[in-house]
DOMARZA-120470 format. One record per residue (C-alpha): residue in three letters; x, y negated, z negated. Coordinates in nm, 2 decimals. Each point is the difference from the previous one (the first is absolute). Layout:
# residues N
+-----+--------+--------+--------+
:  aa :     xx :     yy :     zz :
+-----+--------+--------+--------+
: ala :      X :      Y :      Z :
...
+-----+--------+--------+--------+
END
This chain:
# residues 425
+-----+--------+--------+--------+
:  aa :     xx :     yy :     zz :
+-----+--------+--------+--------+
: met :   3.19 :   0.25 :   1.51 :
: lys :   0.03 :  -0.27 :  -0.26 :
: lys :   0.11 :   0.09 :  -0.35 :
: gly :  -0.34 :  -0.09 :  -0.15 :
: phe :  -0.16 :   0.26 :   0.22 :
: tyr :   0.17 :   0.28 :  -0.19 :
: thr :  -0.11 :  -0.14 :  -0.34 :
: ile :  -0.36 :   0.01 :   0.13 :
: met :   0.05 :   0.36 :   0.11 :
: ala :   0.13 :   0.10 :  -0.34 :
: ala :  -0.30 :  -0.17 :  -0.18 :
: gln :  -0.24 :   0.16 :   0.24 :
: phe :   0.15 :   0.34 :  -0.05 :
: phe :  -0.03 :   0.02 :  -0.37 :
: ser :  -0.34 :  -0.16 :  -0.01 :
: ser :  -0.14 :   0.24 :   0.26 :
: leu :   0.18 :   0.29 :  -0.17 :
: ala :  -0.19 :  -0.08 :  -0.32 :
: asp :  -0.33 :  -0.04 :   0.19 :
: asn :   0.01 :   0.34 :   0.15 :
: ala :   0.13 :   0.18 :  -0.31 :
: leu :  -0.29 :  -0.16 :  -0.19 :
: leu :  -0.26 :   0.13 :   0.25 :
: val :   0.11 :   0.36 :  -0.08 :
: ala :   0.00 :  -0.07 :  -0.37 :
: ala :  -0.35 :  -0.15 :   0.02 :
: ile :  -0.12 :   0.31 :   0.19 :
: asp :   0.14 :   0.23 :  -0.26 :
: met :  -0.14 :  -0.21 :  -0.28 :
: leu :  -0.35 :   0.03 :   0.15 :
: lys :   0.04 :   0.37 :   0.04 :
: thr :   0.13 :   0.06 :  -0.36 :
: thr :  -0.29 :  -0.21 :  -0.14 :
: asn :  -0.25 :   0.20 :   0.20 :
: ala :  -0.13 :  -0.31 :   0.18 :
: pro :  -0.27 :   0.05 :   0.26 :
: ser :   0.16 :   0.12 :   0.33 :
: trp :  -0.11 :  -0.31 :   0.19 :
: his :   0.22 :  -0.22 :  -0.22 :
: ile :   0.31 :   0.12 :   0.18 :
: pro :  -0.10 :  -0.12 :   0.35 :
: ala :  -0.13 :  -0.32 :  -0.17 :
: leu :   0.36 :  -0.09 :  -0.09 :
: gly :   0.06 :  -0.13 :   0.36 :
: pro :  -0.30 :  -0.24 :   0.01 :
: met :   0.08 :  -0.13 :  -0.35 :
: phe :   0.36 :  -0.08 :   0.10 :
: ala :  -0.13 :  -0.18 :   0.31 :
: leu :  -0.28 :  -0.19 :  -0.19 :
: phe :   0.19 :  -0.32 :  -0.08 :
: tyr :   0.17 :  -0.01 :   0.34 :
: val :  -0.35 :  -0.06 :   0.14 :
: ile :  -0.15 :  -0.22 :  -0.28 :
: leu :   0.29 :  -0.24 :  -0.04 :
: ala :   0.13 :  -0.01 :   0.36 :
: pro :  -0.12 :  -0.36 :   0.05 :
: phe :   0.22 :  -0.11 :  -0.29 :
: leu :   0.31 :   0.22 :   0.00 :
: gly :   0.13 :  -0.10 :   0.35 :
: ala :  -0.03 :  -0.37 :  -0.07 :
: phe :   0.17 :   0.05 :  -0.34 :
: ala :   0.29 :   0.19 :   0.17 :
: asp :   0.04 :  -0.30 :   0.23 :
: ala :  -0.02 :  -0.26 :  -0.28 :
: val :   0.26 :   0.17 :  -0.24 :
: pro :   0.35 :   0.13 :   0.07 :
: lys :  -0.06 :   0.36 :   0.10 :
: gly :   0.26 :   0.15 :  -0.23 :
: lys :  -0.19 :  -0.14 :  -0.30 :
: val :  -0.33 :   0.14 :   0.14 :
: met :   0.16 :   0.34 :   0.03 :
: phe :   0.14 :  -0.03 :  -0.36 :
: phe :  -0.34 :  -0.09 :  -0.15 :
: ala :  -0.17 :   0.28 :   0.21 :
: asn :   0.23 :   0.26 :  -0.15 :
: gly :  -0.10 :  -0.13 :  -0.34 :
: ile :  -0.36 :   0.07 :   0.07 :
: lys :   0.08 :   0.35 :   0.11 :
: val :   0.17 :   0.06 :  -0.34 :
: val :  -0.32 :  -0.12 :  -0.17 :
: gly :  -0.20 :   0.26 :   0.20 :
: cys :   0.24 :   0.27 :  -0.10 :
: leu :  -0.02 :  -0.09 :  -0.37 :
: met :  -0.38 :   0.00 :   0.02 :
: met :   0.01 :   0.36 :   0.14 :
: leu :   0.25 :   0.10 :  -0.26 :
: phe :  -0.19 :  -0.13 :  -0.30 :
: gly :  -0.35 :   0.12 :   0.06 :
: gly :  -0.14 :  -0.21 :   0.29 :
: his :  -0.20 :   0.19 :   0.26 :
: pro :   0.24 :   0.12 :   0.28 :
: leu :  -0.23 :  -0.15 :   0.27 :
: leu :  -0.01 :  -0.34 :  -0.16 :
: ala :   0.37 :   0.00 :  -0.08 :
: tyr :   0.08 :   0.10 :   0.35 :
: ala :  -0.21 :  -0.28 :   0.13 :
: val :   0.22 :  -0.25 :  -0.20 :
: val :   0.31 :   0.16 :   0.15 :
: gly :  -0.17 :  -0.06 :   0.34 :
: leu :  -0.04 :  -0.37 :  -0.10 :
: gly :   0.37 :  -0.02 :  -0.04 :
: ala :   0.06 :   0.17 :   0.33 :
: ala :  -0.25 :  -0.23 :   0.17 :
: ala :   0.19 :  -0.31 :  -0.13 :
: tyr :   0.34 :   0.16 :   0.10 :
: ser :  -0.07 :   0.09 :   0.36 :
: pro :  -0.05 :  -0.35 :   0.16 :
: ala :   0.32 :  -0.12 :  -0.16 :
: lys :   0.20 :   0.32 :   0.10 :
: tyr :  -0.09 :  -0.01 :   0.37 :
: gly :  -0.04 :  -0.38 :   0.02 :
: ile :   0.36 :  -0.07 :  -0.11 :
: leu :   0.13 :   0.21 :   0.30 :
: thr :  -0.14 :  -0.25 :   0.25 :
: glu :   0.16 :  -0.28 :  -0.20 :
: leu :   0.34 :   0.16 :  -0.05 :
: leu :   0.05 :   0.16 :   0.35 :
: pro :  -0.03 :  -0.10 :   0.36 :
: asn :  -0.28 :   0.15 :   0.21 :
: ser :   0.24 :   0.22 :   0.19 :
: gln :   0.08 :   0.19 :  -0.32 :
: leu :  -0.36 :   0.05 :  -0.12 :
: val :  -0.04 :   0.35 :   0.15 :
: lys :   0.34 :   0.11 :  -0.14 :
: ala :  -0.08 :  -0.15 :  -0.34 :
: asn :  -0.34 :   0.16 :   0.00 :
: gly :   0.16 :   0.33 :   0.09 :
: trp :   0.24 :  -0.02 :  -0.29 :
: ile :  -0.27 :  -0.12 :  -0.25 :
: glu :  -0.25 :   0.26 :   0.11 :
: gly :   0.26 :   0.27 :   0.01 :
: leu :   0.12 :  -0.09 :  -0.34 :
: thr :  -0.36 :  -0.02 :  -0.13 :
: val :  -0.08 :   0.34 :   0.14 :
: leu :   0.32 :   0.13 :  -0.16 :
: ser :  -0.12 :  -0.14 :  -0.33 :
: val :  -0.33 :   0.18 :   0.07 :
: ile :   0.18 :   0.33 :   0.04 :
: leu :   0.21 :  -0.04 :  -0.31 :
: gly :  -0.28 :  -0.16 :  -0.20 :
: val :  -0.25 :   0.27 :   0.07 :
: val :   0.26 :   0.27 :  -0.06 :
: leu :   0.12 :  -0.17 :  -0.31 :
: gly :  -0.36 :  -0.04 :  -0.13 :
: gly :  -0.06 :   0.37 :   0.07 :
: gln :   0.31 :   0.10 :  -0.19 :
: leu :  -0.07 :  -0.23 :  -0.30 :
: val :  -0.34 :   0.16 :  -0.05 :
: gly :   0.14 :   0.35 :   0.06 :
: pro :   0.06 :   0.23 :  -0.29 :
: val :   0.38 :   0.00 :   0.01 :
: val :   0.07 :  -0.38 :  -0.01 :
: ser :  -0.31 :  -0.10 :  -0.21 :
: arg :   0.10 :   0.25 :  -0.27 :
: gln :   0.34 :  -0.16 :  -0.03 :
: leu :  -0.15 :  -0.35 :   0.00 :
: leu :  -0.26 :   0.08 :  -0.27 :
: ala :   0.27 :   0.16 :  -0.21 :
: phe :   0.17 :  -0.34 :  -0.03 :
: asp :  -0.12 :  -0.20 :  -0.30 :
: leu :   0.10 :  -0.34 :  -0.15 :
: pro :   0.09 :   0.02 :  -0.37 :
: leu :  -0.28 :  -0.11 :  -0.23 :
: ile :  -0.22 :  -0.11 :   0.29 :
: asp :  -0.31 :   0.18 :   0.13 :
: thr :  -0.03 :  -0.11 :   0.36 :
: gly :  -0.33 :   0.18 :   0.06 :
: ile :   0.15 :   0.15 :   0.32 :
: asn :  -0.11 :   0.36 :  -0.01 :
: thr :  -0.08 :   0.12 :   0.36 :
: ala :   0.20 :   0.04 :   0.32 :
: pro :  -0.17 :  -0.29 :   0.19 :
: glu :   0.06 :  -0.23 :  -0.30 :
: ser :   0.37 :   0.08 :  -0.01 :
: ala :   0.02 :  -0.05 :   0.38 :
: ile :  -0.17 :  -0.34 :  -0.02 :
: thr :   0.25 :  -0.11 :  -0.27 :
: leu :   0.29 :   0.05 :   0.24 :
: ile :  -0.19 :  -0.16 :   0.29 :
: val :  -0.03 :  -0.32 :  -0.20 :
: phe :   0.38 :  -0.03 :   0.00 :
: leu :   0.01 :   0.04 :   0.39 :
: tyr :  -0.23 :  -0.31 :   0.02 :
: val :   0.24 :  -0.19 :  -0.23 :
: ile :   0.30 :   0.09 :   0.23 :
: ala :  -0.20 :  -0.14 :   0.30 :
: ala :  -0.08 :  -0.32 :  -0.20 :
: val :   0.38 :  -0.05 :  -0.06 :
: phe :   0.06 :   0.01 :   0.38 :
: asn :  -0.29 :  -0.23 :   0.05 :
: leu :   0.18 :  -0.27 :  -0.20 :
: arg :   0.30 :   0.03 :   0.25 :
: ile :  -0.21 :  -0.06 :   0.31 :
: pro :   0.13 :  -0.33 :   0.16 :
: arg :  -0.22 :  -0.30 :   0.06 :
: thr :  -0.05 :  -0.06 :   0.38 :
: asp :  -0.01 :  -0.33 :   0.18 :
: ala :  -0.36 :   0.05 :   0.10 :
: pro :  -0.22 :  -0.28 :  -0.14 :
: leu :  -0.26 :   0.09 :  -0.25 :
: gln :  -0.36 :  -0.04 :   0.11 :
: pro :  -0.23 :  -0.16 :  -0.26 :
: leu :  -0.31 :   0.19 :  -0.11 :
: ala :  -0.33 :  -0.12 :   0.14 :
: his :  -0.22 :  -0.17 :  -0.26 :
: gly :  -0.24 :   0.22 :  -0.20 :
: val :  -0.13 :   0.35 :   0.05 :
: leu :  -0.22 :  -0.09 :   0.29 :
: gly :   0.29 :  -0.17 :   0.18 :
: leu :   0.22 :   0.31 :  -0.04 :
: met :  -0.28 :   0.22 :   0.13 :
: arg :  -0.07 :  -0.22 :   0.30 :
: asp :   0.38 :  -0.01 :   0.07 :
: phe :   0.02 :   0.38 :  -0.02 :
: ser :  -0.31 :   0.05 :   0.21 :
: ser :   0.15 :  -0.22 :   0.27 :
: cys :   0.33 :   0.19 :  -0.01 :
: asn :  -0.18 :   0.33 :   0.03 :
: ala :  -0.21 :  -0.12 :   0.29 :
: arg :   0.31 :  -0.14 :   0.17 :
: leu :   0.18 :   0.34 :  -0.01 :
: trp :  -0.30 :   0.19 :   0.12 :
: thr :  -0.06 :  -0.23 :   0.29 :
: asp :   0.37 :  -0.01 :   0.11 :
: lys :   0.05 :   0.24 :   0.29 :
: leu :   0.31 :   0.15 :  -0.15 :
: gly :  -0.10 :  -0.04 :  -0.36 :
: gln :  -0.32 :   0.19 :   0.03 :
: ile :   0.17 :   0.31 :   0.15 :
: ser :   0.28 :   0.01 :  -0.25 :
: leu :  -0.23 :  -0.07 :  -0.29 :
: gly :  -0.25 :   0.26 :   0.11 :
: thr :   0.27 :   0.26 :   0.03 :
: thr :   0.18 :  -0.06 :  -0.33 :
: thr :  -0.34 :  -0.03 :  -0.18 :
: leu :  -0.10 :   0.35 :   0.12 :
: phe :   0.34 :   0.15 :  -0.06 :
: trp :   0.03 :  -0.12 :  -0.36 :
: gly :  -0.36 :   0.09 :  -0.07 :
: ile :   0.08 :   0.36 :   0.09 :
: leu :   0.34 :   0.01 :  -0.16 :
: gly :  -0.13 :  -0.15 :  -0.32 :
: asn :  -0.24 :   0.29 :  -0.04 :
: leu :   0.20 :   0.28 :   0.17 :
: arg :   0.24 :   0.05 :  -0.30 :
: ile :  -0.29 :   0.08 :  -0.22 :
: ile :  -0.15 :   0.23 :   0.26 :
: val :   0.33 :   0.19 :   0.03 :
: phe :  -0.01 :   0.06 :  -0.38 :
: ala :  -0.36 :   0.14 :   0.03 :
: trp :   0.09 :   0.20 :   0.32 :
: ala :   0.31 :   0.15 :  -0.16 :
: ala :  -0.21 :   0.12 :  -0.30 :
: val :  -0.26 :   0.17 :   0.22 :
: ala :   0.21 :   0.13 :   0.29 :
: leu :   0.32 :   0.09 :  -0.18 :
: gly :  -0.10 :   0.02 :  -0.37 :
: tyr :   0.25 :  -0.27 :  -0.09 :
: thr :   0.02 :  -0.19 :  -0.33 :
: val :   0.04 :  -0.38 :  -0.01 :
: thr :   0.38 :   0.04 :  -0.04 :
: gln :   0.02 :   0.24 :   0.30 :
: ala :  -0.23 :  -0.22 :   0.22 :
: ser :   0.21 :  -0.30 :  -0.07 :
: thr :   0.28 :   0.15 :   0.20 :
: leu :  -0.22 :   0.04 :   0.30 :
: val :  -0.10 :  -0.37 :  -0.02 :
: gly :   0.37 :  -0.07 :  -0.02 :
: val :   0.06 :   0.21 :   0.31 :
: met :  -0.26 :  -0.20 :   0.20 :
: ala :   0.17 :  -0.32 :  -0.11 :
: ile :   0.33 :   0.12 :   0.12 :
: gly :  -0.14 :   0.01 :   0.35 :
: thr :  -0.15 :  -0.34 :  -0.04 :
: ala :   0.34 :  -0.14 :  -0.10 :
: ala :   0.17 :   0.16 :   0.30 :
: gly :  -0.26 :  -0.14 :   0.23 :
: ala :   0.03 :  -0.35 :  -0.14 :
: val :   0.38 :   0.01 :   0.04 :
: val :  -0.02 :   0.13 :   0.36 :
: ala :  -0.25 :  -0.26 :   0.09 :
: ser :   0.22 :  -0.28 :  -0.15 :
: met :   0.28 :   0.12 :   0.22 :
: arg :  -0.19 :   0.06 :   0.33 :
: met :  -0.30 :  -0.23 :   0.00 :
: arg :   0.00 :  -0.37 :   0.09 :
: leu :  -0.27 :  -0.25 :  -0.10 :
: asp :  -0.13 :  -0.03 :   0.35 :
: glu :  -0.05 :   0.38 :   0.02 :
: ala :  -0.20 :   0.03 :  -0.32 :
: thr :  -0.34 :   0.08 :   0.16 :
: lys :   0.15 :   0.30 :   0.19 :
: val :  -0.03 :   0.21 :  -0.31 :
: ile :  -0.38 :  -0.02 :  -0.03 :
: pro :  -0.08 :   0.33 :   0.17 :
: leu :   0.21 :   0.18 :  -0.27 :
: gly :  -0.29 :  -0.09 :  -0.24 :
: val :  -0.25 :   0.20 :   0.20 :
: leu :   0.23 :   0.31 :   0.00 :
: leu :   0.07 :  -0.05 :  -0.37 :
: gly :  -0.37 :   0.01 :  -0.08 :
: leu :  -0.06 :   0.32 :   0.19 :
: leu :   0.31 :   0.17 :  -0.16 :
: leu :  -0.14 :  -0.08 :  -0.35 :
: ile :  -0.28 :   0.26 :   0.07 :
: val :   0.26 :   0.27 :   0.06 :
: leu :   0.08 :  -0.02 :  -0.38 :
: asn :  -0.31 :   0.20 :  -0.06 :
: phe :   0.14 :   0.31 :   0.16 :
: ile :   0.34 :   0.00 :  -0.18 :
: thr :   0.03 :   0.24 :  -0.29 :
: ser :   0.37 :   0.05 :  -0.03 :
: val :   0.25 :  -0.25 :  -0.14 :
: trp :   0.25 :   0.10 :   0.27 :
: phe :  -0.24 :  -0.16 :   0.26 :
: ala :  -0.13 :  -0.27 :  -0.23 :
: gly :   0.35 :  -0.16 :  -0.06 :
: pro :   0.10 :  -0.06 :   0.37 :
: phe :  -0.35 :  -0.10 :   0.09 :
: leu :  -0.02 :  -0.27 :  -0.27 :
: val :   0.34 :  -0.12 :   0.11 :
: leu :  -0.14 :  -0.04 :   0.36 :
: leu :  -0.30 :  -0.19 :  -0.12 :
: gly :   0.22 :  -0.23 :  -0.20 :
: leu :   0.24 :  -0.05 :   0.29 :
: met :  -0.28 :  -0.11 :   0.23 :
: gly :  -0.15 :  -0.23 :  -0.26 :
: gly :   0.33 :  -0.18 :  -0.08 :
: tyr :   0.07 :  -0.05 :   0.37 :
: leu :  -0.34 :  -0.15 :   0.05 :
: leu :   0.00 :  -0.23 :  -0.31 :
: val :   0.33 :  -0.19 :   0.03 :
: pro :  -0.04 :  -0.17 :   0.34 :
: met :  -0.36 :  -0.08 :  -0.06 :
: asn :   0.07 :  -0.14 :  -0.34 :
: ala :   0.28 :  -0.22 :   0.14 :
: leu :  -0.23 :  -0.13 :   0.28 :
: leu :  -0.26 :  -0.08 :  -0.26 :
: gln :   0.25 :  -0.19 :  -0.22 :
: his :   0.12 :  -0.20 :   0.30 :
: arg :  -0.35 :  -0.10 :   0.11 :
: gly :  -0.11 :  -0.08 :  -0.36 :
: ala :   0.31 :  -0.21 :  -0.09 :
: asn :  -0.05 :  -0.21 :   0.32 :
: leu :  -0.37 :  -0.04 :  -0.05 :
: met :  -0.04 :  -0.07 :  -0.37 :
: gly :   0.32 :   0.06 :  -0.21 :
: ala :   0.15 :   0.32 :  -0.13 :
: gly :  -0.17 :   0.03 :  -0.34 :
: arg :  -0.35 :  -0.07 :   0.14 :
: ser :   0.06 :   0.24 :   0.29 :
: ile :   0.10 :   0.29 :  -0.23 :
: ala :  -0.29 :  -0.07 :  -0.23 :
: val :  -0.24 :   0.03 :   0.30 :
: gln :   0.18 :   0.32 :   0.10 :
: asn :  -0.03 :   0.13 :  -0.35 :
: phe :  -0.37 :  -0.09 :  -0.02 :
: asn :  -0.08 :   0.20 :   0.31 :
: glu :   0.22 :   0.29 :  -0.07 :
: gln :  -0.10 :   0.04 :  -0.36 :
: ala :  -0.37 :  -0.05 :   0.09 :
: cys :   0.05 :   0.30 :   0.23 :
: ile :   0.16 :   0.20 :  -0.28 :
: leu :  -0.28 :  -0.10 :  -0.23 :
: gly :  -0.27 :   0.10 :   0.25 :
: leu :   0.16 :   0.33 :   0.10 :
: gly :   0.08 :   0.07 :  -0.36 :
: ala :  -0.36 :  -0.06 :  -0.10 :
: phe :  -0.10 :   0.23 :   0.28 :
: leu :   0.24 :   0.27 :  -0.12 :
: thr :  -0.11 :  -0.05 :  -0.36 :
: gly :  -0.37 :   0.04 :   0.10 :
: met :   0.07 :   0.32 :   0.19 :
: thr :   0.18 :   0.14 :  -0.30 :
: lys :  -0.27 :  -0.10 :  -0.24 :
: phe :  -0.27 :   0.17 :   0.22 :
: gly :   0.21 :   0.32 :   0.03 :
: leu :   0.12 :  -0.01 :   0.36 :
: ser :   0.32 :   0.19 :   0.06 :
: thr :   0.35 :  -0.13 :   0.05 :
: phe :   0.00 :   0.15 :   0.35 :
: thr :  -0.31 :  -0.20 :   0.09 :
: thr :   0.16 :  -0.31 :  -0.12 :
: ile :   0.32 :   0.05 :   0.20 :
: thr :  -0.21 :   0.07 :   0.32 :
: ala :  -0.20 :  -0.32 :  -0.06 :
: phe :   0.32 :  -0.20 :  -0.05 :
: gly :   0.17 :   0.14 :   0.31 :
: leu :  -0.29 :  -0.06 :   0.23 :
: ser :  -0.05 :  -0.35 :  -0.13 :
: val :   0.37 :  -0.09 :   0.06 :
: ala :   0.00 :   0.14 :   0.35 :
: ala :  -0.32 :  -0.17 :   0.10 :
: thr :   0.09 :  -0.34 :  -0.15 :
: met :   0.35 :   0.00 :   0.15 :
: trp :  -0.15 :   0.08 :   0.34 :
: leu :  -0.23 :  -0.30 :  -0.03 :
: ile :   0.30 :  -0.22 :  -0.10 :
: tyr :   0.19 :   0.13 :   0.30 :
: arg :  -0.29 :  -0.09 :   0.23 :
: trp :  -0.03 :  -0.34 :  -0.17 :
: his :   0.37 :  -0.06 :   0.06 :
: lys :  -0.03 :   0.09 :   0.37 :
: ser :  -0.30 :  -0.23 :   0.05 :
: asn :   0.21 :  -0.29 :  -0.16 :
: gly :   0.32 :   0.08 :   0.18 :
: val :  -0.02 :  -0.25 :   0.29 :
: lys :  -0.11 :  -0.28 :  -0.24 :
: tyr :   0.32 :   0.00 :  -0.21 :
: lys :   0.26 :   0.08 :   0.26 :
: glu :   0.17 :  -0.33 :  -0.06 :
: glu :   0.02 :   0.07 :  -0.37 :
: leu :   0.17 :   0.33 :   0.07 :
: asp :   0.25 :  -0.17 :   0.22 :
: his :   0.07 :  -0.24 :  -0.28 :
: leu :   0.06 :   0.29 :  -0.24 :
: leu :   0.23 :   0.15 :   0.26 :
: thr :   0.20 :  -0.32 :   0.00 :
: ile :   0.02 :   0.01 :  -0.38 :
: ala :   0.11 :   0.36 :  -0.01 :
: arg :   0.29 :  -0.07 :   0.25 :
: ser :   0.11 :  -0.32 :  -0.17 :
: asp :   0.05 :  -0.14 :  -0.35 :
: lys :   0.24 :   0.29 :  -0.07 :
: his :   0.12 :  -0.16 :  -0.32 :
+-----+--------+--------+--------+
END
């Protein structure tokens, strides 16, 4: 791997670490302020909001500006969201601003991989990026849980600046203060990301031009015989994963009687499995074999329902690791395949923006569904059952779709096999 790849990994790690710690702090802030119960599942849709609204512009922007600078500015936006939450802004609104920073960050983060590395290393690079991202999810969620817990928060709140009243008086506020510094560390690494030789692509003229360009790119991926399968799979996977963390918090409270701090460890355990699955996939899977993992999605959906019958942490831990393992193994090769197709069809930044739009729209839709069920008093167990059945049914349809397309893109699969066996450096 080139040296710049490790700088990207470091920047991604600290930015994602802060994102996930902030989610826990936001949940605890909503609970301590006695916000309506439906505000907690609404955090996922609010984070995804700007991914969907600004998708036509962010991908084009990432292709028009050096991607290291895009990532630096995006981290700055995340800091603004944290400060809003810290100094009286509504947590949902502030979290939406952090989501705006994440939406700007993502096309640059993934797009630069296709500019920096050869196609033969995309699966491996995705495995390391996703594995490291999931590691940051583990540590971020656990870190957030500990920061809002009574032991650490008491020590943080006991620290005062001489002659200065910071106004920081609660556990989530002290946690958010430290999270801001994590974003600053990520921004420092962003400044060290090298400029690649890939030419910058000028922005289309005007808002309507950008929207037409994005619409064309979106249609191009959905009509491509490989793009539609990989995009459909990753869209569904991220839609579920984006809401599953919040579901685990709710499930742990009902099934195990866990606090936010205790539940954060279970979310971290699930992420351990995802990281392991991502690393194994990066070592074992080739780009031309990516579609072979689709049936795992059907099994993953059905296994989600089993969560309803688990009442002991000794069973919950290994089971969540298994769910994460399957998810990570499914995600990495399909994500690499999608990046390959998108970069060839329209450019890296635009491709990732299309991917983000679809994935975050799925998160937004499923999150709104989850929020609605919570608002109308349906149980966590009903929600888990609905999610599991939806995943299994949709992945089965994608599998059938893939089979019906198979003969039509055999030549493209042969081309991918050639790429996987060559271009070693």
